[in-house]
N, C-alpha and C positions, 0 to 999 in steps of 0.2 A: 504493500500500500504506500509506504513512504517513497519508494523509488518512482512509482507512478505519479504521485503528486509532484515530486521534484522535476520529473520529465515533462509532464503534460500541462500542469497548472499554469505556468507562464504563458503558454500559447492560448489556452482557454481564456485566461484573464485579459490578454491583449485583444483577442477577438471580441470579448464582451465590451471592452473599451471602444473599439471601432464601431460596434453596434450602437452603443450609447451616443457616440459622437454623430453618427449618421441619423439618429433619431431626433436630434435637435433641429427645430425649425430654422434657426439661424445660429451661426457660430460667431460670437462676438470678436474673437481674435483670429479670424480665418486668415490663413497665409495668402499673400498676394499671388503666388504661383500655385494654383490649385493642382496642376498635374504633377508638380514636384512633390507636393504634399501626399498625393495618392501613391506615387512611386516609393517614397520613403516609408509611408505607413505599411504598405504591403510587402516591402522588403523586410521590415521588422517582423511581420506575421510569418512570412515564409521562412525566415531565419530561425524563428522559435520553433516552427513545425519541423524544420530540418533537424535541429538539435534534438527534439523529442524523438523523432523516428530513427535518427542515426544511433542514438545511445539506447533506445528502447527496443530495437529489433536487431536481428543478425543479417538483415538484407544488405546487399551491396550499396555503396554510396550513390551509384547512378540511379538505382531504384528509389532511394530516399529523396534524391534531387527531384526526380520526376513527380513523385507523390506530393512533395512539399510545394512545388511550383503549381501543380494542378489544383491542389486544395486551396492554396492562396488565391489563385485566379477564380476558382468557383465561389469562394467567399466574397471576392470583389464583385462578381456578377450578382450574387444574392444581396449584397449590400446596396448595389445600384437599384435593384428591384425594390428593396425595402424603402429606399429614399423616394421612389416614385409615389409612395403612399403617404409620405410625411408632408404636411402642409408647409409650403415655402421652399421645398427642396425639389430637385428634378433629377432624373436619371439621364446619364449621358454615356454614349458608346466610347467616347474618347477617355472618359474616366476609367472604364473597364480596361482599355488598352494600357493606360498608365498603371493600373493595378496589376495587370499581367506582367508588364515589364519589371515592376517592382518585385513581384513574386519570383520571377526568374533570377533577378539580380541577387535577392536575399538568399535564396537557396544556393545559387552558384558561389556566392562569396563564402558562405559557410563551408561548402564542399571543398573549396580551395584551401581555406584555413585549416580544416581538419586533415586534409591530405598533406599539407606542409608540416603540421605537427607530427604526423606519422613519419615523414622523411627525416625530420630532425631527430626523432627518437632512434632511428636506425643509423644515422651518419654523424650525429653531433658528438661532442666530447662527453665525458661521464656526467657532468652536471646537467647538460642539456638532455641527455638520455634519461637521467633520473627525474627531471621535471616533467618531460613529455610523457614518460610512462606513467608517472603519478597522475598527471592531468587526464590522460586517457582512461586509466584504471578507475579513478574517482568518479568519472562521469558515466561509466558503463553501468547499466542497471544490473542488479544482482540476479 
């Protein structure tokens, strides 16, 4: 139970925050560049999903990347549909495109980071190997 909470709760809480934000009729401090905000928001969601699936399953990183990017994109689509029912908000296809690019970027960035950690664990000096093996071991679900 504890490992599940550590792995999946951040992604669920982040998705809940995105839902709450999209449920607001107006955002008082809305960023001036809406597409960049969508890209960053869904990169964060996809990154958290990647982290959860990477350490919560034994699937290869490519499978985790595809699942994280797909779920992030699907959540972006559902978020835009949800916004179409909120007074004062509209759904836009270009927002979904920004969400999808953000989901791809977030999952890809985490995949590259974890791959680099694995390489450092194999090729680095003793201190680097100790740190990276500890980091990878601590984050693996029991």
